[in-house]
PDB file with SEQRES, HELIX, SHEET and CRYST1 records, atoms N, CA, C and O in Angstrom:
SEQRES   1 A   86  MET THR GLU GLU SER VAL ALA GLU ASP TRP ARG HIS MET          
SEQRES   2 A   86  ALA SER LEU VAL ASP ALA VAL LYS SER GLY ASP LYS ARG          
SEQRES   3 A   86  LYS THR LEU ILE ALA LEU ARG ASP LYS ILE ALA GLU THR          
SEQRES   4 A   86  ILE GLU ASN CYS GLU SER GLY ARG ASP MET ALA ALA ASN          
SEQRES   5 A   86  SER LYS ARG LEU MET GLU VAL MET ALA GLU ILE GLU ALA          
SEQRES   6 A   86  LEU PRO SER ASP GLU THR THR MET SER LYS HIS ASP LYS          
SEQRES   7 A   86  LEU LYS ALA LYS TYR GLU ASN GLY                              
HELIX    1 AA1 GLU A    3  SER A   22  1                                  20    
HELIX    2 AA2 LYS A   25  GLU A   41  1                                  17    
HELIX    3 AA3 GLY A   46  ALA A   65  1                                  20    
HELIX    4 AA4 LYS A   75  ASN A   85  1                                  11    
CRYST1    1.000    1.000    1.000  90.00  90.00  90.00 P 1           1          
ATOM      1  N   MET A   1     -32.305 -76.127   2.365  1.00  0.00           N  
ATOM      2  CA  MET A   1     -33.039 -76.895   3.407  1.00  0.00           C  
ATOM      3  C   MET A   1     -33.000 -76.130   4.759  1.00  0.00           C  
ATOM      4  O   MET A   1     -31.969 -75.655   5.235  1.00  0.00           O  
ATOM      5  N   THR A   2     -34.213 -76.061   5.319  1.00  0.00           N  
ATOM      6  CA  THR A   2     -34.165 -75.445   6.738  1.00  0.00           C  
ATOM      7  C   THR A   2     -33.771 -76.221   7.728  1.00  0.00           C  
ATOM      8  O   THR A   2     -33.691 -77.432   7.518  1.00  0.00           O  
ATOM      9  N   GLU A   3     -33.468 -75.723   8.911  1.00  0.00           N  
ATOM     10  CA  GLU A   3     -33.216 -76.501  10.052  1.00  0.00           C  
ATOM     11  C   GLU A   3     -34.330 -77.365  10.491  1.00  0.00           C  
ATOM     12  O   GLU A   3     -34.162 -78.521  10.880  1.00  0.00           O  
ATOM     13  N   GLU A   4     -35.544 -76.732  10.412  1.00  0.00           N  
ATOM     14  CA  GLU A   4     -36.756 -77.549  10.651  1.00  0.00           C  
ATOM     15  C   GLU A   4     -37.026 -78.716   9.779  1.00  0.00           C  
ATOM     16  O   GLU A   4     -37.521 -79.759  10.205  1.00  0.00           O  
ATOM     17  N   SER A   5     -36.687 -78.513   8.548  1.00  0.00           N  
ATOM     18  CA  SER A   5     -36.952 -79.716   7.478  1.00  0.00           C  
ATOM     19  C   SER A   5     -35.838 -80.846   7.853  1.00  0.00           C  
ATOM     20  O   SER A   5     -36.084 -82.051   7.825  1.00  0.00           O  
ATOM     21  N   VAL A   6     -34.690 -80.335   8.177  1.00  0.00           N  
ATOM     22  CA  VAL A   6     -33.593 -81.363   8.514  1.00  0.00           C  
ATOM     23  C   VAL A   6     -34.094 -82.244   9.734  1.00  0.00           C  
ATOM     24  O   VAL A   6     -34.064 -83.475   9.756  1.00  0.00           O  
ATOM     25  N   ALA A   7     -34.553 -81.431  10.730  1.00  0.00           N  
ATOM     26  CA  ALA A   7     -35.095 -82.108  11.902  1.00  0.00           C  
ATOM     27  C   ALA A   7     -36.162 -83.118  11.629  1.00  0.00           C  
ATOM     28  O   ALA A   7     -36.136 -84.241  12.132  1.00  0.00           O  
ATOM     29  N   GLU A   8     -37.185 -82.661  10.751  1.00  0.00           N  
ATOM     30  CA  GLU A   8     -38.183 -83.474  10.340  1.00  0.00           C  
ATOM     31  C   GLU A   8     -37.637 -84.762   9.706  1.00  0.00           C  
ATOM     32  O   GLU A   8     -37.962 -85.870  10.132  1.00  0.00           O  
ATOM     33  N   ASP A   9     -36.840 -84.588   8.726  1.00  0.00           N  
ATOM     34  CA  ASP A   9     -36.199 -85.681   7.929  1.00  0.00           C  
ATOM     35  C   ASP A   9     -35.498 -86.603   8.923  1.00  0.00           C  
ATOM     36  O   ASP A   9     -35.546 -87.816   8.721  1.00  0.00           O  
ATOM     37  N   TRP A  10     -34.904 -86.156   9.893  1.00  0.00           N  
ATOM     38  CA  TRP A  10     -34.181 -87.021  10.927  1.00  0.00           C  
ATOM     39  C   TRP A  10     -35.232 -87.843  11.697  1.00  0.00           C  
ATOM     40  O   TRP A  10     -35.050 -89.037  11.936  1.00  0.00           O  
ATOM     41  N   ARG A  11     -36.290 -87.204  12.064  1.00  0.00           N  
ATOM     42  CA  ARG A  11     -37.273 -88.052  12.878  1.00  0.00           C  
ATOM     43  C   ARG A  11     -37.932 -89.073  11.937  1.00  0.00           C  
ATOM     44  O   ARG A  11     -38.208 -90.178  12.406  1.00  0.00           O  
ATOM     45  N   HIS A  12     -38.178 -88.830  10.787  1.00  0.00           N  
ATOM     46  CA  HIS A  12     -38.722 -89.914   9.862  1.00  0.00           C  
ATOM     47  C   HIS A  12     -37.646 -90.940   9.472  1.00  0.00           C  
ATOM     48  O   HIS A  12     -38.019 -92.090   9.239  1.00  0.00           O  
ATOM     49  N   MET A  13     -36.331 -90.622   9.379  1.00  0.00           N  
ATOM     50  CA  MET A  13     -35.300 -91.549   9.120  1.00  0.00           C  
ATOM     51  C   MET A  13     -35.147 -92.384  10.354  1.00  0.00           C  
ATOM     52  O   MET A  13     -34.866 -93.572  10.198  1.00  0.00           O  
ATOM     53  N   ALA A  14     -35.306 -91.883  11.616  1.00  0.00           N  
ATOM     54  CA  ALA A  14     -35.215 -92.658  12.708  1.00  0.00           C  
ATOM     55  C   ALA A  14     -36.294 -93.669  12.849  1.00  0.00           C  
ATOM     56  O   ALA A  14     -36.045 -94.749  13.385  1.00  0.00           O  
ATOM     57  N   SER A  15     -37.504 -93.377  12.389  1.00  0.00           N  
ATOM     58  CA  SER A  15     -38.740 -94.163  12.436  1.00  0.00           C  
ATOM     59  C   SER A  15     -38.486 -95.318  11.355  1.00  0.00           C  
ATOM     60  O   SER A  15     -38.809 -96.492  11.531  1.00  0.00           O  
ATOM     61  N   LEU A  16     -37.906 -94.848  10.294  1.00  0.00           N  
ATOM     62  CA  LEU A  16     -37.737 -95.849   9.155  1.00  0.00           C  
ATOM     63  C   LEU A  16     -36.631 -96.836   9.590  1.00  0.00           C  
ATOM     64  O   LEU A  16     -36.761 -98.040   9.370  1.00  0.00           O  
ATOM     65  N   VAL A  17     -35.552 -96.331  10.204  1.00  0.00           N  
ATOM     66  CA  VAL A  17     -34.512 -97.193  10.719  1.00  0.00           C  
ATOM     67  C   VAL A  17     -34.966 -98.162  11.773  1.00  0.00           C  
ATOM     68  O   VAL A  17     -34.575 -99.328  11.817  1.00  0.00           O  
ATOM     69  N   ASP A  18     -35.880 -97.580  12.688  1.00  0.00           N  
ATOM     70  CA  ASP A  18     -36.395 -98.403  13.774  1.00  0.00           C  
ATOM     71  C   ASP A  18     -37.285 -99.561  13.117  1.00  0.00           C  
ATOM     72  O   ASP A  18     -37.206-100.739  13.467  1.00  0.00           O  
ATOM     73  N   ALA A  19     -38.052 -99.131  12.224  1.00  0.00           N  
ATOM     74  CA  ALA A  19     -38.895-100.239  11.482  1.00  0.00           C  
ATOM     75  C   ALA A  19     -38.038-101.290  10.864  1.00  0.00           C  
ATOM     76  O   ALA A  19     -38.343-102.472  11.024  1.00  0.00           O  
ATOM     77  N   VAL A  20     -36.947-100.939  10.141  1.00  0.00           N  
ATOM     78  CA  VAL A  20     -36.020-101.779   9.429  1.00  0.00           C  
ATOM     79  C   VAL A  20     -35.445-102.819  10.558  1.00  0.00           C  
ATOM     80  O   VAL A  20     -35.405-104.039  10.402  1.00  0.00           O  
ATOM     81  N   LYS A  21     -35.011-102.117  11.710  1.00  0.00           N  
ATOM     82  CA  LYS A  21     -34.444-102.883  12.754  1.00  0.00           C  
ATOM     83  C   LYS A  21     -35.312-103.841  13.429  1.00  0.00           C  
ATOM     84  O   LYS A  21     -34.855-104.841  13.983  1.00  0.00           O  
ATOM     85  N   SER A  22     -36.625-103.541  13.391  1.00  0.00           N  
ATOM     86  CA  SER A  22     -37.610-104.460  14.161  1.00  0.00           C  
ATOM     87  C   SER A  22     -37.789-105.749  13.339  1.00  0.00           C  
ATOM     88  O   SER A  22     -38.273-106.743  13.880  1.00  0.00           O  
ATOM     89  N   GLY A  23     -37.395-105.761  11.987  1.00  0.00           N  
ATOM     90  CA  GLY A  23     -37.519-106.901  11.173  1.00  0.00           C  
ATOM     91  C   GLY A  23     -39.096-107.192  10.598  1.00  0.00           C  
ATOM     92  O   GLY A  23     -39.431-108.166   9.922  1.00  0.00           O  
ATOM     93  N   ASP A  24     -39.838-106.245  10.985  1.00  0.00           N  
ATOM     94  CA  ASP A  24     -41.213-106.376  10.481  1.00  0.00           C  
ATOM     95  C   ASP A  24     -41.394-105.743   9.203  1.00  0.00           C  
ATOM     96  O   ASP A  24     -41.304-104.526   9.043  1.00  0.00           O  
ATOM     97  N   LYS A  25     -41.684-106.680   8.174  1.00  0.00           N  
ATOM     98  CA  LYS A  25     -41.690-106.100   6.797  1.00  0.00           C  
ATOM     99  C   LYS A  25     -42.850-105.225   6.546  1.00  0.00           C  
ATOM    100  O   LYS A  25     -42.733-104.319   5.721  1.00  0.00           O  
ATOM    101  N   ARG A  26     -43.940-105.406   7.166  1.00  0.00           N  
ATOM    102  CA  ARG A  26     -45.128-104.466   6.938  1.00  0.00           C  
ATOM    103  C   ARG A  26     -44.693-103.131   7.565  1.00  0.00           C  
ATOM    104  O   ARG A  26     -44.848-102.134   6.861  1.00  0.00           O  
ATOM    105  N   LYS A  27     -44.206-102.987   8.710  1.00  0.00           N  
ATOM    106  CA  LYS A  27     -43.798-101.801   9.330  1.00  0.00           C  
ATOM    107  C   LYS A  27     -42.773-100.976   8.585  1.00  0.00           C  
ATOM    108  O   LYS A  27     -42.797 -99.748   8.499  1.00  0.00           O  
ATOM    109  N   THR A  28     -41.843-101.806   8.039  1.00  0.00           N  
ATOM    110  CA  THR A  28     -40.778-101.210   7.182  1.00  0.00           C  
ATOM    111  C   THR A  28     -41.379-100.699   5.864  1.00  0.00           C  
ATOM    112  O   THR A  28     -40.992 -99.607   5.448  1.00  0.00           O  
ATOM    113  N   LEU A  29     -42.250-101.368   5.206  1.00  0.00           N  
ATOM    114  CA  LEU A  29     -42.838-100.867   3.942  1.00  0.00           C  
ATOM    115  C   LEU A  29     -43.669 -99.619   4.239  1.00  0.00           C  
ATOM    116  O   LEU A  29     -43.659 -98.668   3.457  1.00  0.00           O  
ATOM    117  N   ILE A  30     -44.389 -99.618   5.365  1.00  0.00           N  
ATOM    118  CA  ILE A  30     -45.232 -98.435   5.767  1.00  0.00           C  
ATOM    119  C   ILE A  30     -44.457 -97.201   5.992  1.00  0.00           C  
ATOM    120  O   ILE A  30     -44.783 -96.096   5.557  1.00  0.00           O  
ATOM    121  N   ALA A  31     -43.399 -97.463   6.709  1.00  0.00           N  
ATOM    122  CA  ALA A  31     -42.470 -96.319   6.973  1.00  0.00           C  
ATOM    123  C   ALA A  31     -41.831 -95.780   5.658  1.00  0.00           C  
ATOM    124  O   ALA A  31     -41.754 -94.578   5.404  1.00  0.00           O  
ATOM    125  N   LEU A  32     -41.409 -96.712   4.896  1.00  0.00           N  
ATOM    126  CA  LEU A  32     -40.840 -96.343   3.576  1.00  0.00           C  
ATOM    127  C   LEU A  32     -41.920 -95.608   2.682  1.00  0.00           C  
ATOM    128  O   LEU A  32     -41.613 -94.574   2.087  1.00  0.00           O  
ATOM    129  N   ARG A  33     -43.063 -96.100   2.603  1.00  0.00           N  
ATOM    130  CA  ARG A  33     -44.114 -95.452   1.874  1.00  0.00           C  
ATOM    131  C   ARG A  33     -44.342 -93.986   2.335  1.00  0.00           C  
ATOM    132  O   ARG A  33     -44.507 -93.068   1.532  1.00  0.00           O  
ATOM    133  N   ASP A  34     -44.338 -93.830   3.680  1.00  0.00           N  
ATOM    134  CA  ASP A  34     -44.581 -92.495   4.242  1.00  0.00           C  
ATOM    135  C   ASP A  34     -43.463 -91.614   3.858  1.00  0.00           C  
ATOM    136  O   ASP A  34     -43.675 -90.481   3.425  1.00  0.00           O  
ATOM    137  N   LYS A  35     -42.227 -92.124   4.011  1.00  0.00           N  
ATOM    138  CA  LYS A  35     -40.993 -91.253   3.641  1.00  0.00           C  
ATOM    139  C   LYS A  35     -40.973 -91.008   2.199  1.00  0.00           C  
ATOM    140  O   LYS A  35     -40.604 -89.876   1.885  1.00  0.00           O  
ATOM    141  N   ILE A  36     -41.294 -91.830   1.221  1.00  0.00           N  
ATOM    142  CA  ILE A  36     -41.356 -91.539  -0.161  1.00  0.00           C  
ATOM    143  C   ILE A  36     -42.396 -90.521  -0.408  1.00  0.00           C  
ATOM    144  O   ILE A  36     -42.126 -89.598  -1.176  1.00  0.00           O  
ATOM    145  N   ALA A  37     -43.572 -90.585   0.165  1.00  0.00           N  
ATOM    146  CA  ALA A  37     -44.699 -89.623  -0.035  1.00  0.00           C  
ATOM    147  C   ALA A  37     -44.223 -88.272   0.407  1.00  0.00           C  
ATOM    148  O   ALA A  37     -44.477 -87.275  -0.268  1.00  0.00           O  
ATOM    149  N   GLU A  38     -43.552 -88.213   1.502  1.00  0.00           N  
ATOM    150  CA  GLU A  38     -43.107 -86.821   1.983  1.00  0.00           C  
ATOM    151  C   GLU A  38     -42.039 -86.312   1.062  1.00  0.00           C  
ATOM    152  O   GLU A  38     -41.990 -85.097   0.866  1.00  0.00           O  
ATOM    153  N   THR A  39     -41.139 -87.145   0.449  1.00  0.00           N  
ATOM    154  CA  THR A  39     -40.050 -86.749  -0.422  1.00  0.00           C  
ATOM    155  C   THR A  39     -40.773 -86.149  -1.757  1.00  0.00           C  
ATOM    156  O   THR A  39     -40.309 -85.199  -2.388  1.00  0.00           O  
ATOM    157  N   ILE A  40     -41.865 -86.775  -2.066  1.00  0.00           N  
ATOM    158  CA  ILE A  40     -42.596 -86.360  -3.225  1.00  0.00           C  
ATOM    159  C   ILE A  40     -43.196 -84.967  -3.103  1.00  0.00           C  
ATOM    160  O   ILE A  40     -43.077 -84.109  -3.977  1.00  0.00           O  
ATOM    161  N   GLU A  41     -43.850 -84.806  -1.957  1.00  0.00           N  
ATOM    162  CA  GLU A  41     -44.500 -83.417  -1.506  1.00  0.00           C  
ATOM    163  C   GLU A  41     -43.469 -82.308  -1.590  1.00  0.00           C  
ATOM    164  O   GLU A  41     -43.781 -81.194  -2.012  1.00  0.00           O  
ATOM    165  N   ASN A  42     -42.238 -82.608  -1.190  1.00  0.00           N  
ATOM    166  CA  ASN A  42     -41.166 -81.621  -1.148  1.00  0.00           C  
ATOM    167  C   ASN A  42     -40.327 -81.559  -2.352  1.00  0.00           C  
ATOM    168  O   ASN A  42     -39.417 -80.734  -2.429  1.00  0.00           O  
ATOM    169  N   CYS A  43     -40.589 -82.395  -3.302  1.00  0.00           N  
ATOM    170  CA  CYS A  43     -39.832 -82.457  -4.538  1.00  0.00           C  
ATOM    171  C   CYS A  43     -39.971 -81.226  -5.489  1.00  0.00           C  
ATOM    172  O   CYS A  43     -41.072 -80.724  -5.716  1.00  0.00           O  
ATOM    173  N   GLU A  44     -38.892 -80.793  -5.998  1.00  0.00           N  
ATOM    174  CA  GLU A  44     -39.002 -79.763  -7.062  1.00  0.00           C  
ATOM    175  C   GLU A  44     -38.565 -80.141  -8.470  1.00  0.00           C  
ATOM    176  O   GLU A  44     -38.702 -79.393  -9.438  1.00  0.00           O  
ATOM    177  N   SER A  45     -38.014 -81.395  -8.515  1.00  0.00           N  
ATOM    178  CA  SER A  45     -37.521 -81.844  -9.772  1.00  0.00           C  
ATOM    179  C   SER A  45     -38.499 -82.856 -10.359  1.00  0.00           C  
ATOM    180  O   SER A  45     -38.825 -83.899  -9.792  1.00  0.00           O  
ATOM    181  N   GLY A  46     -38.938 -82.444 -11.563  1.00  0.00           N  
ATOM    182  CA  GLY A  46     -39.876 -83.503 -12.183  1.00  0.00           C  
ATOM    183  C   GLY A  46     -39.377 -84.858 -12.467  1.00  0.00           C  
ATOM    184  O   GLY A  46     -40.144 -85.820 -12.512  1.00  0.00           O  
ATOM    185  N   ARG A  47     -38.071 -84.958 -12.665  1.00  0.00           N  
ATOM    186  CA  ARG A  47     -37.455 -86.356 -12.864  1.00  0.00           C  
ATOM    187  C   ARG A  47     -37.532 -87.141 -11.577  1.00  0.00           C  
ATOM    188  O   ARG A  47     -37.907 -88.311 -11.512  1.00  0.00           O  
ATOM    189  N   ASP A  48     -37.133 -86.374 -10.528  1.00  0.00           N  
ATOM    190  CA  ASP A  48     -37.138 -87.097  -9.093  1.00  0.00           C  
ATOM    191  C   ASP A  48     -38.604 -87.405  -8.784  1.00  0.00           C  
ATOM    192  O   ASP A  48     -38.938 -88.469  -8.263  1.00  0.00           O  
ATOM    193  N   MET A  49     -39.394 -86.527  -9.092  1.00  0.00           N  
ATOM    194  CA  MET A  49     -40.928 -86.766  -8.773  1.00  0.00           C  
ATOM    195  C   MET A  49     -41.412 -88.031  -9.403  1.00  0.00           C  
ATOM    196  O   MET A  49     -42.018 -88.895  -8.769  1.00  0.00           O  
ATOM    197  N   ALA A  50     -41.137 -88.104 -10.616  1.00  0.00           N  
ATOM    198  CA  ALA A  50     -41.486 -89.360 -11.522  1.00  0.00           C  
ATOM    199  C   ALA A  50     -40.927 -90.606 -10.866  1.00  0.00           C  
ATOM    200  O   ALA A  50     -41.645 -91.574 -10.614  1.00  0.00           O  
ATOM    201  N   ALA A  51     -39.595 -90.563 -10.586  1.00  0.00           N  
ATOM    202  CA  ALA A  51     -38.971 -91.719 -10.030  1.00  0.00           C  
ATOM    203  C   ALA A  51     -39.521 -92.130  -8.639  1.00  0.00           C  
ATOM    204  O   ALA A  51     -39.655 -93.317  -8.340  1.00  0.00           O  
ATOM    205  N   ASN A  52     -39.841 -91.094  -7.781  1.00  0.00           N  
ATOM    206  CA  ASN A  52     -40.386 -91.422  -6.408  1.00  0.00           C  
ATOM    207  C   ASN A  52     -41.734 -91.870  -6.618  1.00  0.00           C  
ATOM    208  O   ASN A  52     -42.124 -92.819  -5.938  1.00  0.00           O  
ATOM    209  N   SER A  53     -42.531 -91.322  -7.475  1.00  0.00           N  
ATOM    210  CA  SER A  53     -43.881 -91.729  -7.723  1.00  0.00           C  
ATOM    211  C   SER A  53     -43.990 -93.221  -8.119  1.00  0.00           C  
ATOM    212  O   SER A  53     -44.890 -93.945  -7.695  1.00  0.00           O  
ATOM    213  N   LYS A  54     -43.076 -93.607  -8.906  1.00  0.00           N  
ATOM    214  CA  LYS A  54     -43.027 -95.051  -9.354  1.00  0.00           C  
ATOM    215  C   LYS A  54     -42.792 -95.951  -8.308  1.00  0.00           C  
ATOM    216  O   LYS A  54     -43.414 -96.999  -8.135  1.00  0.00           O  
ATOM    217  N   ARG A  55     -41.722 -95.448  -7.493  1.00  0.00           N  
ATOM    218  CA  ARG A  55     -41.312 -96.342  -6.310  1.00  0.00           C  
ATOM    219  C   ARG A  55     -42.470 -96.374  -5.261  1.00  0.00           C  
ATOM    220  O   ARG A  55     -42.739 -97.410  -4.654  1.00  0.00           O  
ATOM    221  N   LEU A  56     -43.132 -95.224  -5.072  1.00  0.00           N  
ATOM    222  CA  LEU A  56     -44.254 -95.192  -4.136  1.00  0.00           C  
ATOM    223  C   LEU A  56     -45.394 -96.196  -4.683  1.00  0.00           C  
ATOM    224  O   LEU A  56     -45.962 -96.922  -3.868  1.00  0.00           O  
ATOM    225  N   MET A  57     -45.684 -96.240  -5.843  1.00  0.00           N  
ATOM    226  CA  MET A  57     -46.621 -97.230  -6.316  1.00  0.00           C  
ATOM    227  C   MET A  57     -46.252 -98.775  -6.098  1.00  0.00           C  
ATOM    228  O   MET A  57     -47.073 -99.635  -5.777  1.00  0.00           O  
ATOM    229  N   GLU A  58     -44.924 -98.983  -6.316  1.00  0.00           N  
ATOM    230  CA  GLU A  58     -44.369-100.283  -6.132  1.00  0.00           C  
ATOM    231  C   GLU A  58     -44.422-100.646  -4.578  1.00  0.00           C  
ATOM    232  O   GLU A  58     -44.743-101.784  -4.238  1.00  0.00           O  
ATOM    233  N   VAL A  59     -44.133 -99.761  -3.730  1.00  0.00           N  
ATOM    234  CA  VAL A  59     -44.161 -99.977  -2.373  1.00  0.00           C  
ATOM    235  C   VAL A  59     -45.665-100.284  -1.905  1.00  0.00           C  
ATOM    236  O   VAL A  59     -45.939-101.279  -1.234  1.00  0.00           O  
ATOM    237  N   MET A  60     -46.552 -99.399  -2.292  1.00  0.00           N  
ATOM    238  CA  MET A  60     -47.975 -99.619  -1.999  1.00  0.00           C  
ATOM    239  C   MET A  60     -48.437-101.023  -2.447  1.00  0.00           C  
ATOM    240  O   MET A  60     -49.177-101.713  -1.746  1.00  0.00           O  
ATOM    241  N   ALA A  61     -47.939-101.432  -3.715  1.00  0.00           N  
ATOM    242  CA  ALA A  61     -48.359-102.824  -4.166  1.00  0.00           C  
ATOM    243  C   ALA A  61     -47.815-103.926  -3.380  1.00  0.00           C  
ATOM    244  O   ALA A  61     -48.422-104.984  -3.214  1.00  0.00           O  
ATOM    245  N   GLU A  62     -46.586-103.648  -2.866  1.00  0.00           N  
ATOM    246  CA  GLU A  62     -45.897-104.634  -1.978  1.00  0.00           C  
ATOM    247  C   GLU A  62     -46.758-104.846  -0.650  1.00  0.00           C  
ATOM    248  O   GLU A  62     -46.947-105.954  -0.148  1.00  0.00           O  
ATOM    249  N   ILE A  63     -47.261-103.633  -0.141  1.00  0.00           N  
ATOM    250  CA  ILE A  63     -47.900-103.620   1.114  1.00  0.00           C  
ATOM    251  C   ILE A  63     -49.287-104.423   0.943  1.00  0.00           C  
ATOM    252  O   ILE A  63     -49.694-105.214   1.794  1.00  0.00           O  
ATOM    253  N   GLU A  64     -49.962-104.131  -0.251  1.00  0.00           N  
ATOM    254  CA  GLU A  64     -51.131-104.664  -0.591  1.00  0.00           C  
ATOM    255  C   GLU A  64     -51.023-106.296  -0.731  1.00  0.00           C  
ATOM    256  O   GLU A  64     -51.922-107.065  -0.389  1.00  0.00           O  
ATOM    257  N   ALA A  65     -49.857-106.660  -1.252  1.00  0.00           N  
ATOM    258  CA  ALA A  65     -49.723-108.089  -1.441  1.00  0.00           C  
ATOM    259  C   ALA A  65     -49.381-108.903  -0.199  1.00  0.00           C  
ATOM    260  O   ALA A  65     -49.427-110.133  -0.181  1.00  0.00           O  
ATOM    261  N   LEU A  66     -49.055-108.186   0.776  1.00  0.00           N  
ATOM    262  CA  LEU A  66     -48.726-108.968   2.144  1.00  0.00           C  
ATOM    263  C   LEU A  66     -50.069-109.526   2.709  1.00  0.00           C  
ATOM    264  O   LEU A  66     -51.106-108.909   2.468  1.00  0.00           O  
ATOM    265  N   PRO A  67     -50.087-110.510   3.348  1.00  0.00           N  
ATOM    266  CA  PRO A  67     -51.196-111.175   4.050  1.00  0.00           C  
ATOM    267  C   PRO A  67     -51.576-110.147   5.094  1.00  0.00           C  
ATOM    268  O   PRO A  67     -50.759-109.528   5.775  1.00  0.00           O  
ATOM    269  N   SER A  68     -52.965-110.016   5.161  1.00  0.00           N  
ATOM    270  CA  SER A  68     -53.395-109.033   6.258  1.00  0.00           C  
ATOM    271  C   SER A  68     -53.138-109.662   7.690  1.00  0.00           C  
ATOM    272  O   SER A  68     -52.928-110.863   7.863  1.00  0.00           O  
ATOM    273  N   ASP A  69     -53.177-108.781   8.620  1.00  0.00           N  
ATOM    274  CA  ASP A  69     -52.819-109.267   9.893  1.00  0.00           C  
ATOM    275  C   ASP A  69     -53.882-110.240  10.453  1.00  0.00           C  
ATOM    276  O   ASP A  69     -53.597-110.992  11.385  1.00  0.00           O  
ATOM    277  N   GLU A  70     -55.102-110.224   9.886  1.00  0.00           N  
ATOM    278  CA  GLU A  70     -56.080-111.205  10.196  1.00  0.00           C  
ATOM    279  C   GLU A  70     -55.978-112.582   9.774  1.00  0.00           C  
ATOM    280  O   GLU A  70     -56.403-113.547  10.410  1.00  0.00           O  
ATOM    281  N   THR A  71     -55.299-112.614   8.493  1.00  0.00           N  
ATOM    282  CA  THR A  71     -54.926-113.962   7.811  1.00  0.00           C  
ATOM    283  C   THR A  71     -53.707-114.670   8.629  1.00  0.00           C  
ATOM    284  O   THR A  71     -53.515-115.884   8.555  1.00  0.00           O  
ATOM    285  N   THR A  72     -52.991-113.896   9.326  1.00  0.00           N  
ATOM    286  CA  THR A  72     -51.845-114.408   9.992  1.00  0.00           C  
ATOM    287  C   THR A  72     -52.082-114.878  11.455  1.00  0.00           C  
ATOM    288  O   THR A  72     -51.267-115.520  12.117  1.00  0.00           O  
ATOM    289  N   MET A  73     -53.341-114.459  11.878  1.00  0.00           N  
ATOM    290  CA  MET A  73     -53.783-114.933  13.220  1.00  0.00           C  
ATOM    291  C   MET A  73     -54.150-116.365  13.335  1.00  0.00           C  
ATOM    292  O   MET A  73     -54.738-116.922  12.407  1.00  0.00           O  
ATOM    293  N   SER A  74     -53.829-117.000  14.444  1.00  0.00           N  
ATOM    294  CA  SER A  74     -54.154-118.325  14.691  1.00  0.00           C  
ATOM    295  C   SER A  74     -55.720-118.456  14.837  1.00  0.00           C  
ATOM    296  O   SER A  74     -56.428-117.476  15.072  1.00  0.00           O  
ATOM    297  N   LYS A  75     -56.202-119.715  14.684  1.00  0.00           N  
ATOM    298  CA  LYS A  75     -57.623-119.925  14.836  1.00  0.00           C  
ATOM    299  C   LYS A  75     -58.086-119.494  16.198  1.00  0.00           C  
ATOM    300  O   LYS A  75     -59.144-118.871  16.289  1.00  0.00           O  
ATOM    301  N   HIS A  76     -57.319-119.799  17.347  1.00  0.00           N  
ATOM    302  CA  HIS A  76     -57.487-119.432  18.629  1.00  0.00           C  
ATOM    303  C   HIS A  76     -57.648-117.918  18.850  1.00  0.00           C  
ATOM    304  O   HIS A  76     -58.537-117.458  19.566  1.00  0.00           O  
ATOM    305  N   ASP A  77     -56.716-117.146  18.179  1.00  0.00           N  
ATOM    306  CA  ASP A  77     -56.735-115.750  18.269  1.00  0.00           C  
ATOM    307  C   ASP A  77     -57.898-115.173  17.465  1.00  0.00           C  
ATOM    308  O   ASP A  77     -58.375-114.116  17.879  1.00  0.00           O  
ATOM    309  N   LYS A  78     -58.417-115.732  16.366  1.00  0.00           N  
ATOM    310  CA  LYS A  78     -59.443-115.244  15.674  1.00  0.00           C  
ATOM    311  C   LYS A  78     -60.789-115.424  16.463  1.00  0.00           C  
ATOM    312  O   LYS A  78     -61.684-114.579  16.455  1.00  0.00           O  
ATOM    313  N   LEU A  79     -60.835-116.543  17.104  1.00  0.00           N  
ATOM    314  CA  LEU A  79     -62.106-116.923  17.836  1.00  0.00           C  
ATOM    315  C   LEU A  79     -62.075-115.949  19.042  1.00  0.00           C  
ATOM    316  O   LEU A  79     -63.108-115.368  19.375  1.00  0.00           O  
ATOM    317  N   LYS A  80     -60.871-115.757  19.723  1.00  0.00           N  
ATOM    318  CA  LYS A  80     -60.851-114.806  20.841  1.00  0.00           C  
ATOM    319  C   LYS A  80     -61.252-113.405  20.422  1.00  0.00           C  
ATOM    320  O   LYS A  80     -61.939-112.752  21.207  1.00  0.00           O  
ATOM    321  N   ALA A  81     -60.896-112.892  19.283  1.00  0.00           N  
ATOM    322  CA  ALA A  81     -61.204-111.622  18.888  1.00  0.00           C  
ATOM    323  C   ALA A  81     -62.624-111.520  18.542  1.00  0.00           C  
ATOM    324  O   ALA A  81     -63.242-110.494  18.826  1.00  0.00           O  
ATOM    325  N   LYS A  82     -63.187-112.507  17.950  1.00  0.00           N  
ATOM    326  CA  LYS A  82     -64.608-112.570  17.546  1.00  0.00           C  
ATOM    327  C   LYS A  82     -65.446-112.538  18.846  1.00  0.00           C  
ATOM    328  O   LYS A  82     -66.485-111.884  18.928  1.00  0.00           O  
ATOM    329  N   TYR A  83     -64.942-113.275  19.850  1.00  0.00           N  
ATOM    330  CA  TYR A  83     -65.722-113.313  21.237  1.00  0.00           C  
ATOM    331  C   TYR A  83     -65.596-111.864  21.873  1.00  0.00           C  
ATOM    332  O   TYR A  83     -66.583-111.307  22.353  1.00  0.00           O  
ATOM    333  N   GLU A  84     -64.411-111.313  21.856  1.00  0.00           N  
ATOM    334  CA  GLU A  84     -64.249-110.089  22.554  1.00  0.00           C  
ATOM    335  C   GLU A  84     -65.003-108.909  21.849  1.00  0.00           C  
ATOM    336  O   GLU A  84     -65.432-107.941  22.477  1.00  0.00           O  
ATOM    337  N   ASN A  85     -65.131-109.069  20.470  1.00  0.00           N  
ATOM    338  CA  ASN A  85     -65.804-107.907  19.739  1.00  0.00           C  
ATOM    339  C   ASN A  85     -67.226-108.130  19.448  1.00  0.00           C  
ATOM    340  O   ASN A  85     -67.848-107.301  18.784  1.00  0.00           O  
ATOM    341  N   GLY A  86     -67.791-109.212  19.910  1.00  0.00           N  
ATOM    342  CA  GLY A  86     -69.225-109.601  20.008  1.00  0.00           C  
ATOM    343  C   GLY A  86     -69.589-110.140  18.775  1.00  0.00           C  
ATOM    344  O   GLY A  86     -70.737-110.543  18.592  1.00  0.00           O  
TER     345      GLY A  86                                                      
END                                                                             
């Protein structure tokens, strides 16, 4: 592992940790999805790639199953957004 890849891993770990600390499930799952995808790209082991690919698909399904930001908005906020966007 090069010094550059270690630094890159650290940056993503920090953003993953920050997402977890925020308590926002969507942000955490998105950060995890991105981290797993990067791990797959750099993976040299077929076994690890298969396991990480499976987990990536599970995380993506979890993200899709979350209510969209629009459905969690209040009626007031939806009307305000509609008015502001025309």
